[in-house]
SENUBA-87971 format. One record per residue (C-alpha): y, z, x. Coordinates in pm, 1 decimal, decimal comma. Each point is the difference from the previous one (the first is absolute). Example, Ala and Ser with C-alpha at 12.3 -4.5 7.8 and 13.67 -1.06 7.14 Angstrom:
<recs>
-450,0 | 780,0 | 1230,0
344,0 | -66,0 | 137,0
</recs>
This chain:
<recs>
-1037,3 | 1969,3 | -3139,1
186,1 | 295,2 | -155,0
309,5 | -22,0 | -223,1
233,5 | 64,6 | 292,8
-165,7 | -278,6 | 197,4
25,4 | -240,8 | -293,9
370,3 | 75,3 | -42,0
58,8 | -51,2 | 371,3
-177,8 | -337,5 | -3,7
185,2 | -114,9 | -313,6
333,1 | 88,6 | 158,1
-88,0 | -173,9 | 327,7
-126,8 | -315,6 | -170,6
247,2 | -45,8 | -282,4
304,0 | 228,6 | 18,6
90,5 | 49,5 | 365,7
350,8 | -140,9 | 66,2
50,7 | -252,5 | 276,4
79,0 | 168,5 | 330,6
143,9 | -278,4 | 213,9
310,2 | 215,4 | 54,6
-221,2 | 257,6 | 174,4
-144,1 | -268,9 | 223,7
346,3 | -125,5 | 90,9
104,8 | 354,7 | 83,9
-294,7 | 32,9 | 238,0
68,2 | -330,7 | 173,9
373,4 | 68,9 | 32,4
-58,0 | 344,0 | 153,8
-254,0 | -147,8 | 243,2
251,5 | -266,8 | 99,5
277,8 | 255,9 | 43,4
-229,0 | 221,9 | 209,2
-70,2 | -285,4 | 240,1
-363,0 | -66,1 | -93,2
-161,6 | -324,0 | 114,9
-182,4 | -163,7 | -292,2
-350,9 | -135,2 | 51,4
-287,8 | -168,0 | -173,7
-355,4 | 102,0 | 89,1
-26,0 | -319,0 | 206,1
332,4 | 33,9 | 183,6
-84,1 | 359,3 | 89,3
-294,5 | -137,6 | 197,9
254,0 | -121,0 | 258,7
130,7 | 357,1 | 27,0
-353,2 | 127,6 | 56,5
-53,2 | -250,4 | 280,6
294,6 | 127,8 | 202,8
3,9 | 358,8 | -126,8
230,6 | 188,2 | -235,3
350,4 | 30,3 | 146,1
101,1 | 367,5 | -4,5
360,9 | -103,2 | -60,2
-81,2 | -195,4 | -316,2
-103,7 | 88,5 | -354,7
-230,7 | -225,1 | -199,6
-56,2 | -43,1 | -375,0
-306,0 | -201,7 | -101,1
22,9 | -120,5 | -359,0
-333,3 | -83,9 | -160,7
-52,7 | -100,0 | -361,0
-337,4 | -38,1 | -174,2
32,3 | -243,6 | -290,3
-269,1 | 145,3 | -224,2
169,8 | -113,9 | -321,2
184,2 | -320,5 | -80,1
342,6 | 156,7 | -52,2
201,2 | -266,6 | 178,4
330,7 | 106,9 | -153,4
16,9 | 322,8 | 202,3
-127,5 | -179,8 | 310,3
287,3 | -246,7 | -12,6
245,5 | 288,1 | -38,2
-152,3 | 168,8 | 305,1
25,0 | -323,5 | 198,8
368,2 | -38,1 | -89,3
64,1 | 358,9 | 112,0
-174,8 | -67,5 | 330,1
207,9 | -312,8 | 54,2
318,0 | 198,1 | -69,8
-72,1 | 251,0 | 276,9
-186,6 | -217,7 | 247,0
-337,7 | 161,9 | -70,1
-341,2 | -166,7 | -13,3
-335,4 | 103,8 | -138,2
-367,1 | -88,1 | -22,5
-134,3 | -85,5 | -346,6
-377,2 | -7,5 | -49,7
-107,3 | -209,4 | -300,4
-330,1 | 9,8 | -187,1
-156,4 | -318,0 | -138,9
127,0 | 89,3 | -347,3
357,3 | 67,5 | 118,5
58,1 | -311,8 | 212,1
350,0 | -143,4 | -41,6
37,9 | -284,6 | 247,9
372,5 | -45,1 | -52,6
76,3 | 368,1 | 52,4
-234,5 | 20,8 | 297,9
179,1 | -292,9 | 163,7
339,3 | 163,0 | -65,6
-117,2 | 322,6 | 163,3
-119,8 | -187,3 | 309,0
315,1 | -213,4 | 18,8
209,8 | 316,5 | 11,1
-204,7 | 137,6 | 289,8
-247,4 | 210,2 | -194,1
-375,9 | -29,6 | -18,6
-216,7 | -110,0 | -294,0
-372,4 | 53,3 | 39,3
-335,5 | 91,0 | -153,1
-79,1 | 321,8 | -189,7
-376,2 | -29,3 | 12,1
-266,0 | 161,0 | -219,0
-326,1 | -178,4 | 77,7
-226,7 | 306,7 | -13,9
121,0 | 82,9 | -349,7
-2,6 | -360,8 | -123,8
-350,8 | -57,5 | 140,7
-121,9 | 312,2 | -178,7
148,7 | -121,5 | -327,9
-146,9 | -344,9 | 42,9
-351,5 | 131,2 | 66,0
39,9 | 318,3 | -206,5
-83,9 | 219,2 | 296,8
18,3 | 359,3 | -117,7
-110,1 | 182,5 | 315,2
189,5 | 33,2 | 325,6
-323,1 | -33,8 | 198,3
-65,3 | -344,6 | -146,4
350,9 | -114,2 | 92,6
-58,4 | 118,0 | 357,0
-331,7 | -190,5 | 15,3
180,0 | -320,9 | -99,8
299,2 | 50,4 | 226,3
-54,0 | -314,9 | 207,5
14,1 | -208,5 | -317,1
323,3 | 176,0 | -93,0
145,7 | -62,8 | 344,4
-84,3 | -368,8 | -24,1
168,6 | -3,2 | -340,6
316,6 | 147,4 | 152,2
4,8 | -258,9 | 278,1
-33,5 | -280,9 | -255,1
254,1 | 153,6 | -236,9
276,1 | 54,3 | 252,2
-20,1 | -366,1 | 101,4
28,9 | -98,3 | -367,0
292,8 | 241,3 | -36,6
176,4 | -157,0 | 298,9
-49,1 | -350,7 | -134,8
118,6 | 96,9 | -347,4
311,5 | 188,2 | 113,7
90,4 | -164,6 | 331,0
20,4 | 344,0 | 163,9
-146,4 | 78,4 | 343,9
-135,9 | 341,1 | -107,6
-25,7 | 150,7 | 348,4
4,3 | 354,4 | -134,9
-180,6 | 115,8 | -314,3
-29,3 | 317,9 | -205,4
-286,8 | 143,1 | -200,5
51,0 | 44,1 | -374,4
-147,4 | 301,6 | -179,5
-180,5 | -68,6 | -327,7
-197,4 | 190,4 | -264,1
-328,0 | -67,0 | 182,9
141,6 | 120,8 | 331,6
112,8 | 324,7 | -160,1
-336,9 | 59,4 | -162,6
-197,0 | -86,7 | 315,3
247,0 | 171,3 | 236,1
-38,7 | -315,8 | 206,2
309,8 | -200,8 | 85,9
26,1 | -377,1 | 29,7
114,2 | 40,8 | 362,1
-360,0 | 91,6 | 91,0
-77,4 | -371,3 | 18,1
245,1 | -48,9 | 287,1
-207,2 | -14,0 | 319,3
60,0 | -191,7 | 323,0
-189,2 | -310,6 | -117,3
215,5 | -24,1 | -310,8
320,4 | 44,3 | 200,1
-92,3 | -275,6 | 244,0
-134,7 | -250,9 | -250,6
282,3 | 60,4 | -247,7
274,9 | 18,5 | 262,7
121,1 | 346,6 | -98,0
245,4 | 167,4 | 239,0
32,3 | 326,5 | -192,5
-140,7 | 179,6 | -302,9
280,2 | 217,7 | -135,9
-220,1 | 310,6 | 9,4
-116,1 | -49,4 | 358,6
24,7 | 321,1 | 205,0
206,2 | -183,9 | 263,5
265,5 | -59,8 | -264,3
-26,7 | 330,3 | -183,6
8,8 | 213,1 | 315,8
330,0 | -159,5 | 105,4
170,8 | 133,3 | -313,1
182,9 | 329,7 | 17,7
21,8 | 17,8 | -379,4
-140,7 | -200,3 | -290,2
90,2 | 7,5 | -368,1
-198,9 | -171,3 | -277,0
164,2 | -12,5 | -341,2
-324,0 | 22,3 | -198,9
-60,5 | 338,9 | 166,0
352,1 | 141,3 | -16,3
91,4 | -134,0 | -344,5
345,7 | 112,1 | -110,0
60,6 | 173,3 | 333,4
-20,4 | -322,0 | 203,7
371,2 | -73,0 | 30,1
89,9 | 356,6 | 96,3
-278,0 | 19,9 | 259,0
94,4 | -331,7 | 160,7
364,5 | 101,1 | 22,1
-95,8 | 335,7 | 151,0
-207,3 | -181,8 | 262,8
287,4 | -236,5 | 78,1
249,7 | 284,6 | 20,4
-210,6 | 192,2 | 250,7
-47,2 | -315,6 | 205,7
-375,7 | -64,7 | -15,2
-51,5 | -250,1 | 278,8
-269,2 | -220,4 | -156,7
3,4 | 21,3 | -377,3
-211,9 | -212,9 | -232,3
75,4 | -31,2 | -371,1
-275,7 | -138,9 | -222,4
114,6 | -108,9 | -345,0
-165,5 | -149,2 | -309,9
184,9 | -186,5 | -279,3
-130,0 | 220,0 | -282,0
145,2 | 312,1 | 164,4
354,1 | -141,9 | -27,7
-2,2 | -174,2 | -336,9
-198,2 | -13,4 | -325,5
-37,2 | -353,9 | -138,4
-188,4 | 57,4 | -323,9
-215,3 | -313,2 | -15,5
-91,6 | 0,4 | 368,8
-109,3 | 364,0 | -10,2
-175,5 | -35,2 | -336,0
-211,1 | -280,8 | 143,4
-84,2 | 214,3 | 303,4
-106,8 | 290,5 | -220,7
-226,4 | -224,6 | -207,8
-160,5 | -141,8 | 314,8
-48,5 | 351,5 | 140,5
-172,7 | 119,9 | -318,0
-221,2 | -308,9 | -16,1
-107,1 | 48,3 | 362,5
-100,8 | 356,9 | -73,8
-201,1 | -99,2 | -306,3
-168,1 | -286,5 | 184,8
-99,8 | 201,2 | 306,6
-64,2 | 333,7 | -176,6
45,9 | 198,3 | 317,2
</recs>
């Protein structure tokens, strides 16, 4: 990583100011513009009957990659204030049962941010994509077992899920969603994977904060102002806040994974 990249990462991890005011601005504008708020799961009902040409939809999805629960609670309070709801996908290491229950009680969705391909590769120190593919049925069985454990631990139904991207996935160019075949869906009781083409093709515009960075708020507002009919906003805690100890731990884990796998 070059000096510019190091500076950018240091700012993002340790010096970025909290941006809950930006999030509130987005939600307020969406409310004022007449958008109907949806989780990934509630939007499934829209897909069943078809998108109403006279309505506008905003799907709020949040991937809880890091355990920054302070900003998540602020986001939840903003959503309550404006009658919005969102989907939050939690990893095993970011589970917060109390917060997950609060999200569901409000009308949101708390579910599973899965990463079985990556975790299986770490466990067995698989350093080639081809080997991971050869062992895919084992990985699928692991997912089926893990989501049941996740449901029991959290009390959530987990009817929709979303693939998490990890160091191994980036190096292999092989996403965790590749494990999601019809057998897995049926045995695990999955209604929708958040990256399914049936979901993605229904969107007229999609914004992911880890891609847009500092331009996220402006781009979302532009989309709302021009009246995008089906807009999805994907957010991550670390893009809106910089809790030092949470991010420091994540950086240490990331470095250790790289040294261990040597990819």
